[in-house]
C-alpha positions in Angstrom: 192.1 -173.1 -14.8 190.8 -172.3 -11.6 188.8 -175.2 -11.0 191.2 -177.5 -10.9 193.5 -175.8 -8.3 191.1 -175.3 -6.0 190.4 -178.4 -5.7 194.1 -179.5 -5.8 194.4 -176.8 -3.1 191.4 -177.8 -0.8 192.5 -181.8 -1.7 196.2 -181.1 -0.1 194.6 -179.0 2.9 192.2 -181.9 3.5 194.9 -184.3 3.3 197.1 -182.7 6.0 194.4 -181.8 8.5 193.4 -185.4 8.8 197.0 -186.7 9.8 197.1 -183.5 11.6 193.7 -184.3 13.7 194.9 -187.9 14.0 198.1 -186.4 16.2 195.5 -184.6 18.3 193.0 -187.6 18.6 196.2 -190.2 19.5 197.4 -186.9 22.3 193.5 -186.2 23.7 193.5 -190.5 24.2 196.8 -191.3 25.8 198.0 -190.0 28.4 200.9 -187.3 28.7 204.2 -188.9 28.8 203.2 -191.7 26.3 202.2 -189.0 23.9 205.6 -187.5 24.7 207.4 -191.2 23.7 205.8 -191.3 20.7 206.0 -187.8 19.6 210.4 -188.8 19.7 209.5 -192.0 17.3 207.9 -189.8 15.0 210.7 -186.7 14.8 213.1 -189.5 14.4 211.5 -191.0 11.5 210.7 -187.8 10.2 214.2 -187.6 10.0 215.2 -190.6 8.4 212.4 -189.5 6.1 214.4 -186.9 4.7 217.7 -189.0 4.0 215.4 -191.4 1.9 214.1 -188.4 -0.3 211.1 -186.9 1.2 212.1 -183.6 -0.4 212.0 -185.5 -3.9 208.5 -186.3 -5.6 207.8 -182.4 -6.7 210.9 -182.9 -9.1 208.5 -186.0 -10.2 206.3 -184.1 -10.8 207.8 -180.9 -12.0 209.8 -183.0 -15.0 206.2 -185.6 -15.8 205.1 -182.1 -16.7 207.8 -181.0 -18.4 207.9 -184.1 -20.5 204.3 -184.6 -21.6 204.6 -184.0 -25.2 207.4 -186.4 -24.9 204.2 -189.4 -24.3 206.2 -192.3 -24.7 208.6 -191.3 -22.4 206.4 -189.6 -19.8 206.5 -191.7 -16.2 210.8 -191.6 -18.0 210.8 -189.3 -14.3 208.8 -192.0 -12.1 210.9 -194.5 -13.0 213.9 -193.1 -12.6 213.6 -191.2 -9.5 211.8 -194.1 -7.8 215.5 -196.3 -8.3 217.3 -193.1 -6.9 214.8 -193.4 -4.2 216.0 -197.0 -3.4 219.8 -196.4 -3.4 219.4 -193.6 -1.2 216.2 -196.1 1.5 219.2 -198.6 1.5 221.5 -196.0 2.5 219.6 -194.2 5.2 219.0 -197.9 6.6 222.7 -199.7 6.8 223.0 -195.6 8.8 220.4 -196.1 10.6 220.7 -199.5 12.0 224.7 -198.3 12.8 223.2 -195.1 14.3 220.9 -197.0 16.8 223.1 -199.7 17.2 226.5 -197.6 18.9 224.8 -194.0 19.6 221.3 -195.5 21.3 219.3 -192.5 20.0 216.5 -194.1 22.9 217.1 -195.8 25.7 215.2 -199.3 25.7 215.3 -201.9 24.1 212.1 -202.2 22.9 211.7 -199.0 21.5 214.7 -199.2 19.4 213.2 -202.2 18.0 209.7 -200.2 17.0 212.5 -197.6 15.9 214.3 -200.2 14.2 211.0 -202.0 12.3 209.7 -198.1 11.3 213.9 -197.9 10.1 213.2 -200.4 7.3 209.8 -198.8 5.6 211.8 -195.6 5.1 211.2 -195.7 1.3 207.5 -196.2 0.8 206.1 -193.2 2.3 208.4 -191.6 -0.2 207.4 -194.1 -3.1 204.3 -192.7 -3.0 204.5 -190.1 -2.8 205.8 -190.2 -6.5 203.4 -192.0 -7.5 200.5 -189.5 -6.8 203.4 -186.8 -7.7 203.7 -188.0 -11.2 199.4 -188.0 -11.8 199.8 -184.2 -11.0 202.8 -184.2 -13.5 200.2 -185.3 -16.1 198.0 -182.6 -14.7 196.1 -185.1 -13.4 194.5 -183.0 -10.6 190.9 -184.5 -9.7 192.7 -188.1 -9.7 195.6 -186.7 -7.7 193.6 -185.3 -4.6 191.3 -188.6 -4.6 195.0 -190.0 -3.9 196.4 -187.7 -1.6 193.4 -187.9 0.3 193.0 -192.1 0.0 197.0 -191.9 1.5 195.8 -189.2 4.1 192.8 -191.6 5.8 193.7 -195.1 5.3 197.6 -194.5 7.3 195.5 -192.3 10.3 192.9 -194.7 10.6 195.3 -197.6 10.8 197.2 -195.6 13.3 194.3 -195.2 15.4 192.8 -198.7 15.0 196.9 -199.8 16.3 197.2 -197.6 19.3 193.7 -198.4 20.4 193.8 -202.0 20.1 197.4 -202.5 21.5 198.2 -202.1 25.6 201.8 -200.5 25.0 200.2 -197.2 22.4 203.8 -196.6 21.4 203.4 -200.6 20.0 200.4 -199.8 18.5 201.5 -196.4 16.9 204.6 -198.1 14.9 202.7 -201.5 14.1 199.3 -199.0 12.6 202.0 -196.3 11.0 203.5 -199.3 9.2 200.7 -200.6 8.4 199.4 -198.0 6.8 202.1 -197.0 4.6 202.2 -200.5 3.6 198.5 -200.2 2.4 198.6 -197.4 0.9 201.7 -197.7 -1.5 200.2 -201.6 -2.7 197.0 -198.7 -3.4 198.8 -196.7 -5.3 200.6 -199.2 -7.4 197.5 -200.8 -8.5 196.0 -197.6 -9.6 199.2 -196.5 -11.3 199.0 -200.2 -13.5 194.8 -199.4 -13.9 195.7 -195.9 -14.7 198.5 -196.6 -18.4 200.2 -199.9 -19.3 204.0 -199.1 -18.0 206.7 -199.4 -15.7 207.2 -198.4 -12.3 210.1 -200.0 -11.6 212.7 -200.7 -13.9 216.5 -200.5 -13.0 218.0 -199.4 -15.9 216.7 -196.0 -17.8 217.7 -194.4 -21.2 217.5 -190.5 -20.2 221.2 -189.3 -19.5 220.5 -186.3 -19.2 216.7 -187.0 -17.5 218.9 -188.8 -14.4 221.1 -186.5 -14.5 219.1 -183.5 -13.7 216.8 -185.2 -11.0 220.2 -186.6 -9.2 221.7 -183.1 -9.1 218.0 -182.3 -8.2 218.2 -184.5 -4.9 221.5 -183.8 -4.0 220.7 -180.3 -3.6 217.1 -181.3 -2.3 218.8 -183.5 0.1 221.5 -180.6 1.2 217.9 -178.8 2.0 216.2 -180.9 3.0 218.9 -181.8 6.2 218.4 -178.2 7.6 214.8 -177.8 6.3 213.5 -181.0 8.2 216.3 -183.0 9.5 217.3 -180.2 11.4 214.3 -177.9 12.9 213.5 -182.4 13.7 215.7 -182.1 16.5 214.1 -179.6 17.9 212.1 -182.7 20.1 214.8 -184.4 20.4 216.5 -181.5 22.2 213.9 -180.4 24.4 213.4 -185.0 25.9 217.2 -184.8 25.8 217.3 -181.2 27.7 214.6 -181.6 30.2 213.8 -186.0 30.6 210.3 -185.1 30.8 207.7 -187.1 28.3 205.3 -184.9 29.7 207.4 -181.6 28.3 208.3 -183.0 25.0 204.5 -184.0 24.0 203.5 -180.4 25.0 206.5 -179.1 22.4 205.4 -181.4 19.7 202.1 -180.8 20.0 202.7 -176.7 19.9 204.8 -177.4 16.6 201.6 -179.6 15.5 199.9 -176.9 15.8 202.3 -174.5 14.3 203.0 -176.6 11.0 199.2 -177.2 10.6 199.1 -173.3 10.2 201.1 -173.8 7.6 198.7 -175.9 5.8 197.4 -173.2 4.4 200.2 -171.8 2.4 201.6 -174.6 1.6 198.1 -176.0 0.0 198.8 -173.2 -1.8 202.4 -173.0 -3.5 201.6 -177.1 -3.9 198.3 -177.2 -5.8 200.2 -174.4 -7.8 203.4 -176.1 -8.3 202.9 -177.2 -11.9 201.7 -173.6 -12.6 204.8 -172.1 -11.1 206.9 -174.6 -12.8 205.6 -173.2 -16.6 207.1 -169.6 -15.9 210.0 -170.3 -14.8 211.1 -169.0 -18.3 209.3 -165.9 -17.8 210.3 -164.2 -15.2 207.9 -161.3 -15.6 204.9 -163.0 -15.5 205.7 -165.4 -12.6 206.2 -162.4 -10.5 203.0 -161.0 -11.3 201.6 -164.1 -10.4 203.8 -164.7 -7.0 202.1 -161.4 -6.2 198.8 -161.8 -6.7 198.8 -165.2 -4.4 200.5 -162.9 -2.1 197.4 -160.3 -2.5 194.6 -163.6 -1.8 196.3 -165.4 0.7 197.4 -163.9 3.7 194.2 -161.5 4.6 192.7 -164.4 4.3 194.9 -165.8 6.4 195.4 -162.6 8.9 191.3 -163.2 9.0 191.2 -166.9 9.9 194.5 -166.6 12.6 192.8 -163.8 14.4 189.9 -166.1 14.9 191.8 -168.9 15.9 193.6 -166.3 18.6 190.2 -164.9 20.5 189.1 -168.4 20.9 192.5 -170.6 21.2 191.7 -170.9 25.3 188.3 -172.5 24.5 189.9 -174.7 21.5 192.6 -176.6 23.0 190.7 -177.5 26.1 187.5 -178.6 24.5 190.3 -181.2 22.3 192.9 -181.8 25.1 190.1 -181.4 28.5 192.5 -180.1 31.1 195.5 -181.5 29.8 198.2 -179.3 28.3 196.0 -176.2 30.4 199.3 -174.0 28.9 198.6 -174.4 25.1 195.9 -172.0 24.8 198.8 -169.2 26.0 201.6 -170.6 23.3 199.2 -171.1 20.0 198.9 -167.3 20.5 202.3 -166.6 20.3 202.4 -169.1 17.8 199.3 -168.2 15.2 201.6 -164.2 15.3 204.7 -166.5 14.1 202.5 -168.4 11.8 202.0 -165.0 9.4 205.8 -164.7 8.8 205.2 -168.4 7.8 202.3 -168.2 4.9 205.2 -165.4 3.9 207.6 -168.1 3.8 206.3 -170.4 2.0 204.2 -168.3 -0.3 208.4 -167.2 -1.7 209.1 -170.5 -0.8 207.3 -172.6 -3.4 208.4 -170.4 -6.4 211.8 -171.5 -5.9 210.9 -174.8 -5.1 208.4 -174.8 -7.9 211.2 -173.6 -11.2 213.9 -176.3 -10.1 215.8 -173.8 -7.8 216.9 -176.3 -4.9 220.2 -175.0 -4.5 218.8 -171.6 -3.0 216.3 -173.8 -2.0 218.6 -175.8 0.8 220.8 -172.2 1.0 217.5 -170.8 2.6 216.9 -173.8 4.6 220.3 -173.6 6.3 220.9 -170.6 7.5 216.9 -170.4 8.8 216.8 -173.8 10.1 220.6 -173.2 12.4 219.3 -169.9 13.1 215.8 -171.7 15.3 217.5 -174.1 16.7 220.9 -171.9 18.3 217.4 -169.6 18.9 215.3 -172.1 20.7 218.5 -173.5 22.3 219.2 -170.5 24.3 215.5 -169.7 24.8 214.7 -172.9 26.7 218.3 -172.6 28.4 218.2 -168.8 29.3 215.1 -168.6 30.0 211.6 -171.1 31.0 210.7 -173.5 29.0 207.6 -171.9 28.7 209.3 -169.2 26.8 209.8 -171.3 24.3 207.0 -170.4 21.2 209.2 -167.2 21.1 211.3 -168.9 19.8 209.6 -169.8 17.0 208.2 -166.1 16.7 211.4 -164.5 15.9 213.0 -167.3 14.0 209.7 -166.6 11.6 210.7 -163.3 11.9 214.4 -163.9 10.2 213.0 -166.3 7.8 209.9 -164.1 5.8 212.8 -161.2 5.5 215.1 -164.0 4.1 213.2 -165.8 1.7 212.2 -161.9 0.9 215.9 -161.5 -0.4 215.9 -164.3 -1.7 212.8 -164.0 -3.9 214.1 -160.4 -5.4 217.2 -161.8 -5.8 216.0 -164.5 -8.1 213.3 -162.4 -9.8 215.6 -159.5 -10.0 213.2 -157.2 -8.3 
């Protein structure tokens, strides 16, 4: 069990680290303005993914794990889940086209066309993650970890090739992203059929009870994801529309990328232990003890890592970007402090997500995300732009306190 958890944690961390390092590399080889335009496109695509169900794959893990004894229907959650994702993606594409054509969120027609191309790809990453999470639900942690890494490496390599081989960097990034996620899905489908004889797409379903559970999970998950991902990702859009400066947009996006990367440690642990938390859903005392041990081990280790990064933050940014983004070193010091509270929040959130309490998940992210956006808007309008990391720090402290309140309420501590 311990070795599987460690493999899973390292796999998730490595997979997401590859994606993060890819973004840093692209930012380092492009001008600040070019990176700023790509940053805006990345955030719009992330928001579209929310409505297609990018929060949903964890449900595949949870309900596949619970359905393992019923071997004849062990892939029911995957089949029904893919059906739900395809329906959600169709609605997202239709509404997205209307939004792009009438709201004109991006000024030039070429960027608008590229955004439409990404919109058409919106179901692809979610379907890929559904397959990966299906294998986690079966307990095939090694295979799942390999697939995570294959996905990250394949997509990142093609994105880098696109950016470096096409003169227009935004076009290269978009084409690389689209081709990368399509190729990854194709590989995962081959692996799926190579490991079992069964359908991956099936419009009709027989397990009405499971469908109702997954549908309920999707509705509550969507509500939570709209606030946790969609609303939080309008921060880059707010910066872009407030300052109309691609360089500032790029600097802000890099700061958020680092903040997200610092949270990989906590996310990797909760994702690796997701099936374990799900198994303890009916044993709250054991779940409480398990969570306490997680915090006791995880947080001190991360604080030590954060201290080292805090000391060398300026050297790190200079090494990566040279004389670009010279303000980033000071910004990272504040973000590192905020990330300690973020880790604590991720552990608490991993508990209610693991046991399938998406209502509480939605409650937490709706409030914490709105607080973050309000604080961010106040800071960039009342203070200097470079003080925006303090908005992250204040909102992270609030999120940690609020998550602890909900955690105690859930487990009746």
